[in-house]
DSSP file (Angstrom, degrees, kcal/mol; ACC not computed):
  #  RESIDUE AA STRUCTURE BP1 BP2  ACC     N-H-->O    O-->H-N    N-H-->O    O-->H-N    TCO  KAPPA ALPHA  PHI   PSI    X-CA   Y-CA   Z-CA
    1    1 A X              0   0    0      0, 0.0     3,-0.1     0, 0.0    67,-0.1   0.000 360.0 360.0 360.0 116.4   16.8   -0.9   -5.7
    2    2 A X        -     0   0    0      1,-0.2     2,-0.3     2,-0.0     3,-0.1   0.965 360.0 -41.5 -73.0 -54.1   17.8   -4.3   -7.2
    3    3 A X     >  -     0   0    0      1,-0.1     4,-1.7     0, 0.0    -1,-0.2  -0.965  58.1 -84.6-164.9 179.3   15.2   -4.7   -9.9
    4    4 A X  H  > S+     0   0    0     -2,-0.3     4,-2.6     1,-0.2     5,-0.2   0.879 120.3  58.1 -64.5 -39.3   11.6   -4.3  -10.9
    5    5 A X  H  > S+     0   0    0      1,-0.2     4,-2.2     2,-0.2    -1,-0.2   0.910 106.6  48.4 -59.1 -43.1   10.7   -7.7   -9.4
    6    6 A X  H  > S+     0   0    0      2,-0.2     4,-2.5     1,-0.2    -1,-0.2   0.885 110.0  51.8 -65.5 -38.0   11.9   -6.7   -6.0
    7    7 A X  H  X S+     0   0    0     -4,-1.7     4,-2.4     2,-0.2    -2,-0.2   0.919 110.0  49.0 -63.9 -42.9    9.9   -3.4   -6.2
    8    8 A X  H  X S+     0   0    0     -4,-2.6     4,-2.4     1,-0.2    -2,-0.2   0.899 111.2  50.1 -62.9 -40.1    6.8   -5.3   -7.1
    9    9 A X  H  X S+     0   0    0     -4,-2.2     4,-3.0    -5,-0.2     5,-0.2   0.913 109.5  51.2 -63.7 -42.3    7.4   -7.7   -4.2
   10   10 A X  H  X S+     0   0    0     -4,-2.5     4,-2.7     2,-0.2     5,-0.3   0.922 110.7  48.4 -60.3 -44.8    7.9   -4.7   -1.8
   11   11 A X  H  X S+     0   0    0     -4,-2.4     4,-2.1     1,-0.2     5,-0.3   0.936 114.1  46.8 -60.2 -46.8    4.6   -3.1   -3.0
   12   12 A X  H  X S+     0   0    0     -4,-2.4     4,-2.1     1,-0.2    -2,-0.2   0.920 115.3  44.7 -62.9 -45.8    2.8   -6.5   -2.5
   13   13 A X  H  X S+     0   0    0     -4,-3.0     4,-2.5     2,-0.2     5,-0.2   0.929 114.4  47.4 -66.9 -46.1    4.2   -7.1    0.9
   14   14 A X  H  X S+     0   0    0     -4,-2.7     4,-1.8    -5,-0.2    -2,-0.2   0.956 118.8  38.5 -62.7 -51.2    3.7   -3.6    2.3
   15   15 A X  H  X S+     0   0    0     -4,-2.1     4,-2.3    -5,-0.3    -1,-0.2   0.846 114.9  54.6 -72.4 -31.9    0.2   -3.2    1.2
   16   16 A X  H  X S+     0   0    0     -4,-2.1     4,-2.3    -5,-0.3    -1,-0.2   0.902 108.6  49.2 -63.9 -40.8   -0.6   -6.9    2.0
   17   17 A X  H  X S+     0   0    0     -4,-2.5     4,-2.2     2,-0.2    -2,-0.2   0.872 109.6  51.9 -65.8 -37.0    0.6   -6.4    5.5
   18   18 A X  H  X S+     0   0    0     -4,-1.8     4,-1.8     2,-0.2    -2,-0.2   0.928 110.8  47.0 -65.1 -44.7   -1.5   -3.2    5.9
   19   19 A X  H  X S+     0   0    0     -4,-2.3     4,-2.1     1,-0.2    -2,-0.2   0.907 111.7  51.6 -63.1 -41.2   -4.6   -5.1    4.7
   20   20 A X  H  X S+     0   0    0     -4,-2.3     4,-2.4     1,-0.2    -1,-0.2   0.891 106.6  54.0 -62.1 -39.6   -3.8   -7.9    7.1
   21   21 A X  H  X S+     0   0    0     -4,-2.2     4,-2.3     1,-0.2    -1,-0.2   0.876 107.2  51.3 -63.2 -37.0   -3.5   -5.4   10.0
   22   22 A X  H  X S+     0   0    0     -4,-1.8     4,-2.7     2,-0.2    -1,-0.2   0.921 109.5  49.8 -65.5 -42.9   -6.9   -4.1    9.2
   23   23 A X  H  X S+     0   0    0     -4,-2.1     4,-2.5     1,-0.2    -2,-0.2   0.896 109.9  50.8 -63.0 -39.1   -8.4   -7.6    9.3
   24   24 A X  H  X S+     0   0    0     -4,-2.4     4,-2.2     2,-0.2    -1,-0.2   0.916 110.4  49.7 -63.2 -42.6   -6.7   -8.2   12.6
   25   25 A X  H  X S+     0   0    0     -4,-2.3     4,-1.4     2,-0.2    -2,-0.2   0.929 111.5  48.7 -61.1 -45.1   -8.2   -5.0   13.9
   26   26 A X  H  < S+     0   0    0     -4,-2.7    -2,-0.2     1,-0.2    -1,-0.2   0.905 111.9  49.1 -62.2 -40.8  -11.6   -6.0   12.7
   27   27 A X  H >< S+     0   0    0     -4,-2.5     3,-0.5     1,-0.2    -1,-0.2   0.866 113.7  46.4 -65.8 -36.3  -11.3   -9.4   14.3
   28   28 A X  H 3< S+     0   0    0     -4,-2.2    -1,-0.2     1,-0.2    -2,-0.2   0.689 118.3  42.4 -79.0 -19.1  -10.2   -7.9   17.6
   29   29 A X  T ><  +     0   0    0     -4,-1.4     3,-1.9    -3,-0.2    -1,-0.2  -0.463  63.3 152.6-126.1  58.9  -13.0   -5.3   17.5
   30   30 A X  T <  S+     0   0    0     -3,-0.5    -1,-0.1     1,-0.3     4,-0.1   0.708  71.3  61.3 -64.9 -19.1  -16.0   -7.2   16.4
   31   31 A X  T 3  S+     0   0    0     -3,-0.1    -1,-0.3     2,-0.1     2,-0.2   0.551  92.4  83.6 -83.5  -7.2  -18.3   -4.8   18.3
   32   32 A X  S <  S-     0   0    0     -3,-1.9     2,-0.1    -6,-0.2    -3,-0.1  -0.633  89.1 -97.0-101.4 156.8  -17.2   -1.8   16.3
   33   33 A X        -     0   0    0     -2,-0.2     4,-0.3     1,-0.1     3,-0.2  -0.432  25.9-156.1 -68.5 139.6  -18.4   -0.5   12.9
   34   34 A X     >  +     0   0    0      1,-0.2     4,-2.7     2,-0.1     5,-0.2   0.272  65.3 101.8-104.4  11.4  -16.2   -1.6   10.0
   35   35 A X  H  > S+     0   0    0      1,-0.2     4,-1.7     2,-0.2    -1,-0.2   0.929  87.1  43.5 -61.7 -44.2  -17.0    1.1    7.5
   36   36 A X  H  > S+     0   0    0     -3,-0.2     4,-1.5     2,-0.2    -1,-0.2   0.896 115.0  48.9 -68.7 -39.4  -13.8    3.0    8.2
   37   37 A X  H  > S+     0   0    0     -4,-0.3     4,-1.8     1,-0.2    -2,-0.2   0.892 110.2  51.1 -68.9 -38.0  -11.6   -0.1    8.2
   38   38 A X  H  X S+     0   0    0     -4,-2.7     4,-2.4     1,-0.2    -1,-0.2   0.864 106.8  55.2 -65.2 -34.9  -13.2   -1.3    4.9
   39   39 A X  H  X S+     0   0    0     -4,-1.7     4,-2.3    -5,-0.2    -1,-0.2   0.862 105.3  52.8 -65.0 -35.4  -12.4    2.1    3.4
   40   40 A X  H  X S+     0   0    0     -4,-1.5     4,-2.4     2,-0.2    -2,-0.2   0.908 109.0  49.2 -66.0 -41.5   -8.7    1.6    4.4
   41   41 A X  H  X S+     0   0    0     -4,-1.8     4,-2.2     2,-0.2    -2,-0.2   0.933 111.1  49.5 -62.3 -45.3   -8.7   -1.8    2.6
   42   42 A X  H  X S+     0   0    0     -4,-2.4     4,-2.1     1,-0.2    -2,-0.2   0.905 111.6  49.1 -60.1 -41.6  -10.2   -0.2   -0.5
   43   43 A X  H  X S+     0   0    0     -4,-2.3     4,-2.5     1,-0.2    -1,-0.2   0.893 108.8  52.7 -65.7 -39.5   -7.6    2.6   -0.4
   44   44 A X  H  X S+     0   0    0     -4,-2.4     4,-2.4     1,-0.2    -1,-0.2   0.892 109.5  49.4 -63.1 -39.1   -4.8    0.1    0.0
   45   45 A X  H  X S+     0   0    0     -4,-2.2     4,-2.6     2,-0.2    -1,-0.2   0.900 110.6  50.0 -66.7 -40.2   -6.0   -1.8   -3.1
   46   46 A X  H  X S+     0   0    0     -4,-2.1     4,-2.5     2,-0.2    -2,-0.2   0.913 110.9  49.1 -63.2 -42.8   -6.2    1.4   -5.1
   47   47 A X  H  X S+     0   0    0     -4,-2.5     4,-2.8     2,-0.2     5,-0.2   0.917 110.8  51.2 -62.1 -43.4   -2.7    2.3   -4.1
   48   48 A X  H  X S+     0   0    0     -4,-2.4     4,-2.6     1,-0.2     5,-0.3   0.955 111.7  45.9 -57.8 -52.0   -1.5   -1.2   -5.1
   49   49 A X  H  X S+     0   0    0     -4,-2.6     4,-2.0     1,-0.2    -1,-0.2   0.903 114.2  49.1 -59.0 -42.7   -3.2   -0.9   -8.5
   50   50 A X  H  X S+     0   0    0     -4,-2.5     4,-1.9     2,-0.2    -1,-0.2   0.927 113.4  45.0 -63.8 -47.1   -1.8    2.6   -9.0
   51   51 A X  H  X S+     0   0    0     -4,-2.8     4,-2.3     2,-0.2    -2,-0.2   0.894 112.4  50.7 -68.6 -39.5    1.8    1.7   -8.1
   52   52 A X  H  X S+     0   0    0     -4,-2.6     4,-2.2    -5,-0.2    -1,-0.2   0.899 109.1  52.4 -64.6 -39.1    1.9   -1.5  -10.1
   53   53 A X  H  < S+     0   0    0     -4,-2.0     4,-0.5    -5,-0.3    -1,-0.2   0.900 110.0  49.0 -61.9 -40.1    0.6    0.4  -13.1
   54   54 A X  H >< S+     0   0    0     -4,-1.9     3,-0.8     1,-0.2    -2,-0.2   0.889 109.8  51.1 -67.0 -38.8    3.5    2.9  -12.6
   55   55 A X  H 3< S+     0   0    0     -4,-2.3    -2,-0.2     1,-0.2    -1,-0.2   0.898 110.9  48.9 -63.6 -39.5    6.0    0.1  -12.4
   56   56 A X  T 3< S+     0   0    0     -4,-2.2     2,-0.5    -5,-0.2    -1,-0.2   0.497  80.8 117.7 -81.0  -3.4    4.7   -1.4  -15.6
   57   57 A X    <   -     0   0    0     -3,-0.8     3,-0.5    -4,-0.5    -3,-0.0  -0.532  41.9-174.7 -68.7 115.4    4.9    1.9  -17.5
   58   58 A X        +     0   0    0     -2,-0.5    -1,-0.2     1,-0.2     5,-0.1   0.512  68.1  78.1 -90.5  -5.7    7.4    1.3  -20.3
   59   59 A X        +     0   0    0      2,-0.0     2,-0.3     0, 0.0    -1,-0.2   0.243  65.2 119.7 -90.3  15.6    7.4    4.9  -21.6
   60   60 A X        -     0   0    0     -3,-0.5     3,-0.2     1,-0.1     0, 0.0  -0.611  47.3-162.2 -84.5 137.8    9.6    6.2  -18.8
   61   61 A X  S    S+     0   0    0     -2,-0.3     2,-1.0     1,-0.2    -1,-0.1   0.941  84.0  40.3 -84.6 -51.4   12.9    7.8  -19.9
   62   62 A X     >  +     0   0    0      1,-0.2     4,-2.2     2,-0.1    -1,-0.2  -0.774  68.5 177.9-101.0  90.8   14.9    7.7  -16.6
   63   63 A X  H  > S+     0   0    0     -2,-1.0     4,-2.9    -3,-0.2     5,-0.3   0.871  75.6  55.7 -63.6 -39.2   13.9    4.3  -15.1
   64   64 A X  H  > S+     0   0    0      1,-0.2     4,-1.9     2,-0.2    -1,-0.2   0.939 112.1  42.0 -61.5 -47.1   16.1    4.6  -12.0
   65   65 A X  H  > S+     0   0    0      2,-0.2     4,-2.2     1,-0.2    -1,-0.2   0.876 114.1  53.8 -66.4 -37.6   14.6    7.9  -11.0
   66   66 A X  H  X S+     0   0    0     -4,-2.2     4,-1.8     1,-0.2    -2,-0.2   0.936 111.1  44.1 -62.4 -47.8   11.1    6.6  -11.8
   67   67 A X  H  X S+     0   0    0     -4,-2.9     4,-2.2     1,-0.2    -1,-0.2   0.842 111.5  54.3 -68.5 -33.4   11.5    3.5   -9.7
   68   68 A X  H  X S+     0   0    0     -4,-1.9     4,-2.2    -5,-0.3    -1,-0.2   0.909 108.4  49.1 -65.7 -40.9   13.0    5.5   -6.8
   69   69 A X  H  X S+     0   0    0     -4,-2.2     4,-2.3     2,-0.2    -2,-0.2   0.867 109.9  51.7 -67.1 -35.0   10.0    7.9   -6.9
   70   70 A X  H  X S+     0   0    0     -4,-1.8     4,-2.4     2,-0.2    -2,-0.2   0.915 109.1  50.6 -64.9 -42.4    7.6    4.8   -6.9
   71   71 A X  H  X S+     0   0    0     -4,-2.2     4,-2.0     1,-0.2    -2,-0.2   0.903 111.7  47.4 -62.2 -41.8    9.5    3.5   -3.8
   72   72 A X  H  X S+     0   0    0     -4,-2.2     4,-2.5     2,-0.2    -1,-0.2   0.882 110.9  51.7 -66.6 -38.4    9.1    6.8   -2.0
   73   73 A X  H  X S+     0   0    0     -4,-2.3     4,-2.8     2,-0.2     5,-0.3   0.893 108.0  52.5 -65.2 -39.3    5.4    7.0   -2.9
   74   74 A X  H  X S+     0   0    0     -4,-2.4     4,-2.4     1,-0.2    -2,-0.2   0.924 111.2  47.0 -59.9 -45.1    5.0    3.5   -1.5
   75   75 A X  H  X S+     0   0    0     -4,-2.0     4,-2.2     2,-0.2    -2,-0.2   0.927 114.6  46.2 -63.7 -45.3    6.6    4.6    1.7
   76   76 A X  H  X S+     0   0    0     -4,-2.5     4,-1.9     2,-0.2    -2,-0.2   0.945 117.7  41.0 -63.5 -50.5    4.6    7.8    2.0
   77   77 A X  H  X S+     0   0    0     -4,-2.8     4,-2.1     1,-0.2    -1,-0.2   0.854 113.2  55.2 -70.3 -33.8    1.2    6.2    1.2
   78   78 A X  H  X S+     0   0    0     -4,-2.4     4,-2.1    -5,-0.3    -1,-0.2   0.919 108.6  47.7 -63.0 -43.9    2.0    3.1    3.3
   79   79 A X  H  X S+     0   0    0     -4,-2.2     4,-2.3     1,-0.2    -2,-0.2   0.885 109.9  53.2 -64.2 -38.5    2.7    5.3    6.4
   80   80 A X  H  X S+     0   0    0     -4,-1.9     4,-1.7     1,-0.2    -1,-0.2   0.905 109.8  47.7 -63.6 -41.4   -0.5    7.3    5.8
   81   81 A X  H  X S+     0   0    0     -4,-2.1     4,-2.0     2,-0.2    -2,-0.2   0.890 110.1  52.4 -66.9 -38.8   -2.5    4.0    5.7
   82   82 A X  H  X S+     0   0    0     -4,-2.1     4,-2.5     1,-0.2    -2,-0.2   0.895 107.0  53.3 -63.7 -39.9   -0.8    2.8    8.9
   83   83 A X  H  X S+     0   0    0     -4,-2.3     4,-1.4     1,-0.2    -1,-0.2   0.897 107.3  51.7 -60.7 -40.0   -1.8    6.1   10.6
   84   84 A X  H  < S+     0   0    0     -4,-1.7     4,-0.4     1,-0.2    -1,-0.2   0.888 109.2  50.1 -64.4 -38.3   -5.4    5.6    9.6
   85   85 A X  H >< S+     0   0    0     -4,-2.0     3,-1.4     1,-0.2     4,-0.4   0.923 108.4  52.8 -64.2 -43.2   -5.3    2.1   11.1
   86   86 A X  H 3< S+     0   0    0     -4,-2.5     3,-0.4     1,-0.3    -1,-0.2   0.790 107.6  52.3 -63.2 -27.5   -3.8    3.5   14.3
   87   87 A X  T 3< S+     0   0    0     -4,-1.4    -1,-0.3     1,-0.2    -2,-0.2   0.486  84.5  88.5 -87.5  -2.9   -6.7    6.0   14.6
   88   88 A X    <         0   0    0     -3,-1.4    -1,-0.2    -4,-0.4    -2,-0.1   0.906 360.0 360.0 -62.4 -42.2   -9.4    3.4   14.2
   89   89 A X              0   0    0     -4,-0.4    -1,-0.2    -3,-0.4    -2,-0.1   0.451 360.0 360.0   1.6 360.0   -9.6    2.7   18.0
């Protein structure tokens, strides 16, 4: 992990790509209900807000471990959201 700026960029890119994938699915499946896909977008936004708040938390003692755990949480939650997109079919 190079720095906080890179972590913020990673969070933004990963969750932005997930939201974009949902929009692509909605565009490709105009005949299907979008309640589940909209819920995925809402969840991605909540994850984004949560992770950015954790990155900006200045009261952390071991910053390296804190940022590593945020990076792992991003990966875990990102994969979970991708699985939800794959199940939309």
